[in-house]
C-alpha positions as CSV (number, residue, x, y, z in Angstrom):
1,X,3.4,4.4,-23.2
2,X,3.2,4.7,-19.4
3,X,-0.2,4.3,-17.7
4,X,-2.0,7.4,-16.7
5,X,-1.9,7.8,-12.9
6,X,-4.2,10.2,-11.1
7,X,-2.7,12.2,-8.2
8,X,-4.6,13.5,-5.2
9,X,-2.9,16.1,-3.0
10,X,-3.6,16.2,0.7
11,X,-2.7,19.1,2.9
12,X,-1.5,17.6,6.2
13,X,-1.5,19.9,9.3
14,X,1.1,19.4,12.1
15,X,-1.6,18.2,14.4
16,X,-3.0,15.5,12.1
17,X,0.5,14.4,11.3
18,X,1.0,13.3,14.9
19,X,-2.2,11.4,15.2
20,X,-1.7,7.6,15.0
21,X,-5.0,7.1,13.3
22,X,-3.7,9.1,10.3
23,X,-0.6,6.8,9.7
24,X,-0.3,3.8,7.4
25,X,2.3,1.6,5.8
26,X,2.1,2.2,2.1
27,X,3.6,0.1,-0.7
28,X,3.1,-0.2,-4.4
29,X,2.5,-3.4,-6.4
30,X,3.3,-3.5,-10.1
31,X,3.4,-6.2,-12.8
32,X,2.9,-9.9,-12.7
33,X,6.2,-10.9,-11.1
34,X,7.0,-12.2,-7.7
35,X,6.5,-8.7,-6.1
36,X,3.2,-9.9,-4.7
37,X,5.1,-12.3,-2.4
38,X,6.9,-9.3,-0.9
39,X,3.5,-7.6,-0.2
40,X,2.1,-10.7,1.3
41,X,5.2,-11.0,3.5
42,X,4.9,-7.4,4.6
43,X,1.2,-7.9,5.5
44,X,2.0,-11.0,7.5
45,X,4.9,-9.3,9.3
46,X,2.7,-6.3,10.3
47,X,0.0,-8.7,11.6
48,X,2.6,-10.6,13.5
49,X,3.8,-7.5,15.4
50,X,0.2,-6.4,15.8
51,X,0.8,-3.1,14.0
52,X,-1.7,-0.4,15.0
53,X,-1.3,1.2,11.5
54,X,-3.0,-0.3,8.4
55,X,-1.2,-1.5,5.3
56,X,-2.2,0.3,2.1
57,X,-1.3,-1.3,-1.2
58,X,-1.4,0.9,-4.3
59,X,-1.8,-1.4,-7.4
60,X,-0.8,-0.3,-10.9
61,X,-3.1,-1.3,-13.8
62,X,-0.8,-4.1,-15.0
63,X,-1.3,-6.2,-11.8
64,X,-3.1,-9.4,-12.8
65,X,-6.5,-10.1,-11.3
66,X,-5.3,-13.2,-9.4
67,X,-2.7,-11.0,-7.6
68,X,-5.4,-8.4,-6.8
69,X,-7.5,-11.0,-5.0
70,X,-4.8,-12.1,-2.5
């Protein structure tokens, strides 16, 4: 049985779409495999290039606590 995922819908106007403060890099993290290494690498890469946009990581319920704390 798949986990229940809530969905929020956001209406984005053309003006807010162009605003740099409304942009982010978004990735998903699932399970207890090595995917966390990819997320850490992505975060380090964005810091290295001094990205103006934040990284948002959406974690599914099956991500272990030790991976959530990284």
